[in-house]
C-alpha positions as YAML, in Angstrom:
chain: A
units: angstrom
residues:
- id: 1
  name: MET
  ca: [107.33, 53.33, 106.90]
- id: 2
  name: GLU
  ca: [108.55, 55.27, 109.69]
- id: 3
  name: SER
  ca: [110.51, 58.92, 109.82]
- id: 4
  name: MET
  ca: [114.23, 58.41, 109.55]
- id: 5
  name: TRP
  ca: [114.55, 61.90, 110.99]
- id: 6
  name: LYS
  ca: [116.45, 61.59, 114.13]
- id: 7
  name: ILE
  ca: [116.19, 65.35, 115.13]
- id: 8
  name: ALA
  ca: [113.72, 67.25, 117.55]
- id: 9
  name: PHE
  ca: [112.13, 70.34, 115.97]
- id: 10
  name: ASP
  ca: [112.11, 72.45, 119.21]
- id: 11
  name: ASP
  ca: [113.87, 75.31, 121.04]
- id: 12
  name: ASP
  ca: [116.76, 73.42, 121.78]
- id: 13
  name: LEU
  ca: [117.47, 72.57, 118.02]
- id: 14
  name: THR
  ca: [118.68, 76.57, 117.44]
- id: 15
  name: ASN
  ca: [120.56, 76.47, 120.80]
- id: 16
  name: GLY
  ca: [119.62, 80.03, 121.15]
- id: 17
  name: LEU
  ca: [121.42, 81.26, 117.57]
- id: 18
  name: LYS
  ca: [119.78, 83.94, 116.17]
- id: 19
  name: PRO
  ca: [119.88, 84.87, 112.77]
- id: 20
  name: PRO
  ca: [122.39, 88.06, 112.11]
- id: 21
  name: ASN
  ca: [119.68, 90.27, 110.66]
- id: 22
  name: GLU
  ca: [117.32, 89.60, 113.47]
- id: 23
  name: ILE
  ca: [119.99, 90.99, 115.73]
- id: 24
  name: VAL
  ca: [120.21, 94.16, 113.10]
- id: 25
  name: ASP
  ca: [116.22, 94.00, 113.13]
- id: 26
  name: ALA
  ca: [116.21, 94.50, 116.78]
- id: 27
  name: GLN
  ca: [118.25, 97.44, 116.33]
- id: 28
  name: CYS
  ca: [116.27, 99.18, 114.05]
- id: 29
  name: SER
  ca: [113.33, 98.76, 116.19]
- id: 30
  name: TYR
  ca: [115.12, 100.29, 119.18]
- id: 31
  name: LEU
  ca: [115.84, 103.63, 116.86]
- id: 32
  name: ASN
  ca: [112.38, 103.48, 115.17]
- id: 33
  name: GLU
  ca: [111.25, 103.66, 118.84]
- id: 34
  name: LEU
  ca: [113.37, 106.11, 120.46]
- id: 35
  name: THR
  ca: [112.62, 108.58, 117.34]
- id: 36
  name: GLY
  ca: [108.66, 107.81, 117.63]
- id: 37
  name: GLY
  ca: [108.99, 106.72, 113.83]
- id: 38
  name: LYS
  ca: [110.46, 109.94, 112.72]
- id: 39
  name: ILE
  ca: [113.69, 108.42, 111.83]
- id: 40
  name: LEU
  ca: [113.39, 104.68, 110.33]
- id: 41
  name: ALA
  ca: [116.36, 101.84, 110.53]
- id: 42
  name: ARG
  ca: [115.63, 99.34, 108.11]
- id: 43
  name: THR
  ca: [117.02, 96.14, 106.88]
- id: 44
  name: SER
  ca: [116.19, 94.87, 103.35]
- id: 45
  name: ALA
  ca: [117.33, 91.46, 101.44]
- id: 46
  name: TYR
  ca: [118.91, 92.30, 98.24]
- id: 47
  name: ARG
  ca: [120.77, 90.54, 95.58]
- id: 48
  name: SER
  ca: [124.21, 91.69, 94.61]
- id: 49
  name: ASP
  ca: [125.21, 92.09, 90.49]
- id: 50
  name: HIS
  ca: [128.77, 92.75, 91.81]
- id: 51
  name: ALA
  ca: [131.32, 90.95, 89.78]
- id: 52
  name: HIS
  ca: [133.18, 89.71, 93.00]
- id: 53
  name: ASP
  ca: [129.67, 88.66, 94.57]
- id: 54
  name: VAL
  ca: [129.81, 86.11, 91.70]
- id: 55
  name: GLY
  ca: [129.34, 82.43, 92.62]
- id: 56
  name: ASP
  ca: [127.78, 83.35, 96.05]
- id: 57
  name: ASP
  ca: [124.44, 82.22, 94.82]
- id: 58
  name: ASP
  ca: [123.77, 80.68, 98.22]
- id: 59
  name: SER
  ca: [124.51, 83.87, 100.37]
- id: 60
  name: PHE
  ca: [122.12, 85.77, 102.41]
- id: 61
  name: ARG
  ca: [122.28, 89.23, 101.97]
- id: 62
  name: TYR
  ca: [120.92, 92.27, 103.89]
- id: 63
  name: GLU
  ca: [121.13, 96.01, 103.34]
- id: 64
  name: PHE
  ca: [120.79, 98.12, 106.64]
- id: 65
  name: PHE
  ca: [119.95, 101.63, 106.13]
- id: 66
  name: LEU
  ca: [118.31, 104.90, 107.64]
- id: 67
  name: THR
  ca: [115.35, 107.03, 106.18]
- id: 68
  name: SER
  ca: [112.38, 109.12, 107.24]
- id: 69
  name: PRO
  ca: [109.15, 109.09, 106.23]
- id: 70
  name: ALA
  ca: [109.91, 112.96, 105.85]
- id: 71
  name: THR
  ca: [112.43, 111.98, 103.20]
- id: 72
  name: PRO
  ca: [111.23, 109.16, 101.32]
- id: 73
  name: HIS
  ca: [113.41, 109.33, 98.53]
- id: 74
  name: TYR
  ca: [116.31, 108.98, 100.77]
- id: 75
  name: ARG
  ca: [118.21, 106.09, 102.16]
- id: 76
  name: PHE
  ca: [121.53, 105.95, 103.96]
- id: 77
  name: THR
  ca: [123.12, 102.74, 103.63]
- id: 78
  name: ILE
  ca: [125.28, 101.98, 106.89]
- id: 79
  name: MET
  ca: [126.33, 98.54, 105.67]
- id: 80
  name: THR
  ca: [125.68, 95.65, 103.92]
- id: 81
  name: MET
  ca: [125.82, 92.08, 105.38]
- id: 82
  name: ARG
  ca: [126.56, 88.62, 103.83]
- id: 83
  name: TYR
  ca: [126.53, 85.40, 105.56]
- id: 84
  name: GLU
  ca: [125.98, 81.46, 104.66]
- id: 85
  name: ILE
  ca: [123.39, 79.32, 106.07]
- id: 86
  name: GLY
  ca: [125.50, 78.76, 109.39]
- id: 87
  name: PHE
  ca: [125.25, 82.10, 109.89]
- id: 88
  name: TYR
  ca: [129.04, 82.86, 110.81]
- id: 89
  name: PRO
  ca: [131.42, 83.92, 109.35]
- id: 90
  name: LEU
  ca: [129.68, 86.86, 108.49]
- id: 91
  name: ARG
  ca: [131.16, 89.48, 105.81]
- id: 92
  name: ILE
  ca: [129.97, 93.27, 106.54]
- id: 93
  name: ASP
  ca: [130.79, 96.05, 103.85]
- id: 94
  name: LEU
  ca: [130.72, 99.36, 105.30]
- id: 95
  name: ASP
  ca: [129.80, 102.77, 104.30]
- id: 96
  name: ILE
  ca: [132.74, 104.42, 102.85]
- id: 97
  name: ASP
  ca: [132.77, 107.29, 105.43]
- id: 98
  name: VAL
  ca: [132.30, 104.81, 108.37]
- id: 99
  name: ALA
  ca: [135.07, 102.36, 107.38]
- id: 100
  name: GLU
  ca: [137.25, 105.16, 107.19]
- id: 101
  name: GLU
  ca: [136.32, 106.59, 110.53]
- id: 102
  name: LEU
  ca: [136.91, 103.08, 111.97]
- id: 103
  name: SER
  ca: [139.90, 102.26, 110.48]
- id: 104
  name: ASP
  ca: [141.38, 104.46, 113.20]
- id: 105
  name: ASN
  ca: [139.81, 102.34, 116.15]
- id: 106
  name: ALA
  ca: [142.38, 99.43, 117.37]
- id: 107
  name: ASN
  ca: [140.01, 97.01, 118.52]
- id: 108
  name: PHE
  ca: [138.09, 97.22, 114.96]
- id: 109
  name: ASP
  ca: [139.68, 95.86, 111.73]
- id: 110
  name: ALA
  ca: [137.73, 97.67, 108.99]
- id: 111
  name: LYS
  ca: [140.41, 96.63, 106.46]
- id: 112
  name: TYR
  ca: [139.23, 97.88, 102.85]
- id: 113
  name: GLY
  ca: [136.02, 98.77, 104.01]
- id: 114
  name: SER
  ca: [134.87, 95.06, 105.23]
- id: 115
  name: ILE
  ca: [134.66, 93.22, 108.55]
- id: 116
  name: THR
  ca: [134.64, 89.59, 109.05]
- id: 117
  name: CYS
  ca: [132.71, 88.61, 112.20]
- id: 118
  name: GLU
  ca: [133.52, 84.72, 113.20]
- id: 119
  name: ASP
  ca: [130.68, 84.22, 115.83]
- id: 120
  name: GLU
  ca: [127.58, 86.40, 117.09]
- id: 121
  name: ALA
  ca: [129.83, 87.86, 119.93]
- id: 122
  name: SER
  ca: [132.01, 89.61, 117.71]
- id: 123
  name: PHE
  ca: [128.99, 90.50, 115.31]
- id: 124
  name: THR
  ca: [127.09, 92.37, 118.00]
- id: 125
  name: GLU
  ca: [130.52, 94.29, 119.08]
- id: 126
  name: ALA
  ca: [131.11, 95.37, 115.50]
- id: 127
  name: LEU
  ca: [127.18, 96.44, 115.13]
- id: 128
  name: SER
  ca: [127.42, 98.33, 118.42]
- id: 129
  name: ILE
  ca: [130.81, 100.55, 117.04]
- id: 130
  name: ILE
  ca: [129.10, 101.07, 113.55]
- id: 131
  name: ILE
  ca: [125.93, 102.17, 114.97]
- id: 132
  name: ASN
  ca: [127.33, 104.64, 117.07]
- id: 133
  name: SER
  ca: [129.92, 105.69, 114.71]
- id: 134
  name: LYS
  ca: [130.54, 109.64, 114.17]
- id: 135
  name: LYS
  ca: [129.07, 109.37, 110.68]
- id: 136
  name: VAL
  ca: [125.86, 107.42, 111.58]
- id: 137
  name: LYS
  ca: [125.10, 110.12, 114.49]
- id: 138
  name: LYS
  ca: [125.70, 112.89, 111.51]
- id: 139
  name: VAL
  ca: [123.03, 111.30, 109.37]
- id: 140
  name: ILE
  ca: [120.64, 110.82, 111.91]
- id: 141
  name: ALA
  ca: [120.99, 114.44, 113.23]
- id: 142
  name: SER
  ca: [120.76, 115.52, 109.76]
- id: 143
  name: LEU
  ca: [117.49, 113.61, 109.19]
- id: 144
  name: TYR
  ca: [116.62, 114.77, 112.28]
- id: 145
  name: SER
  ca: [116.91, 118.47, 111.27]
- id: 146
  name: ILE
  ca: [115.08, 117.82, 108.02]
- id: 147
  name: ILE
  ca: [112.11, 116.60, 110.06]
- id: 148
  name: LYS
  ca: [112.31, 119.58, 112.53]
- id: 149
  name: SER
  ca: [112.32, 122.12, 109.66]
- id: 150
  name: LYS
  ca: [109.45, 120.26, 108.04]
- id: 151
  name: GLU
  ca: [107.53, 120.42, 111.13]
- id: 152
  name: ARG
  ca: [107.89, 124.10, 111.74]
- id: 153
  name: LYS
  ca: [106.98, 124.73, 108.24]
- id: 154
  name: GLU
  ca: [103.98, 122.88, 108.71]
- id: 155
  name: GLN
  ca: [103.38, 124.73, 111.61]
- id: 156
  name: THR
  ca: [103.92, 128.23, 110.07]
- id: 157
  name: ASN
  ca: [101.49, 127.27, 106.99]
- id: 158
  name: ALA
  ca: [99.07, 126.07, 109.58]
- id: 159
  name: GLN
  ca: [99.14, 129.41, 111.60]
- id: 160
  name: SER
  ca: [99.00, 131.70, 108.35]
- id: 161
  name: TRP
  ca: [95.39, 130.24, 107.72]
- id: 162
  name: TYR
  ca: [93.89, 132.07, 110.65]
...
């Protein structure tokens, strides 16, 4: 018997569609490169135990967070995202401070700390606004300050050996 699958498994099949976590991962790579690996942006798949997520067993969930090798026990969750197999619509749940900051942005509807993106274009626009928020920049600046402080301390300790 021959295959009944009438589908070509090639690049045309995806029509250029990228999973949302891949879009975020690219931004993670850019930040990691910009900081020489001193500040790390990461995504991680997770399974929610929240009551409002009951019945959403088929969704993909990712956490997007900042951390640093200098602060191994610290992570700042910028947002979580959840989507079904078709990728969109996608729901973003923001850090409360980021949501509060962005609720004043007329081009951004962060009602109740959540955003729904209907397509890749609206998702990339929202992601750009989120990662450039004052709160995210403040966390990055704070992590960088901690890193510099540790570097100065290491230099001082190294010099005291002489």
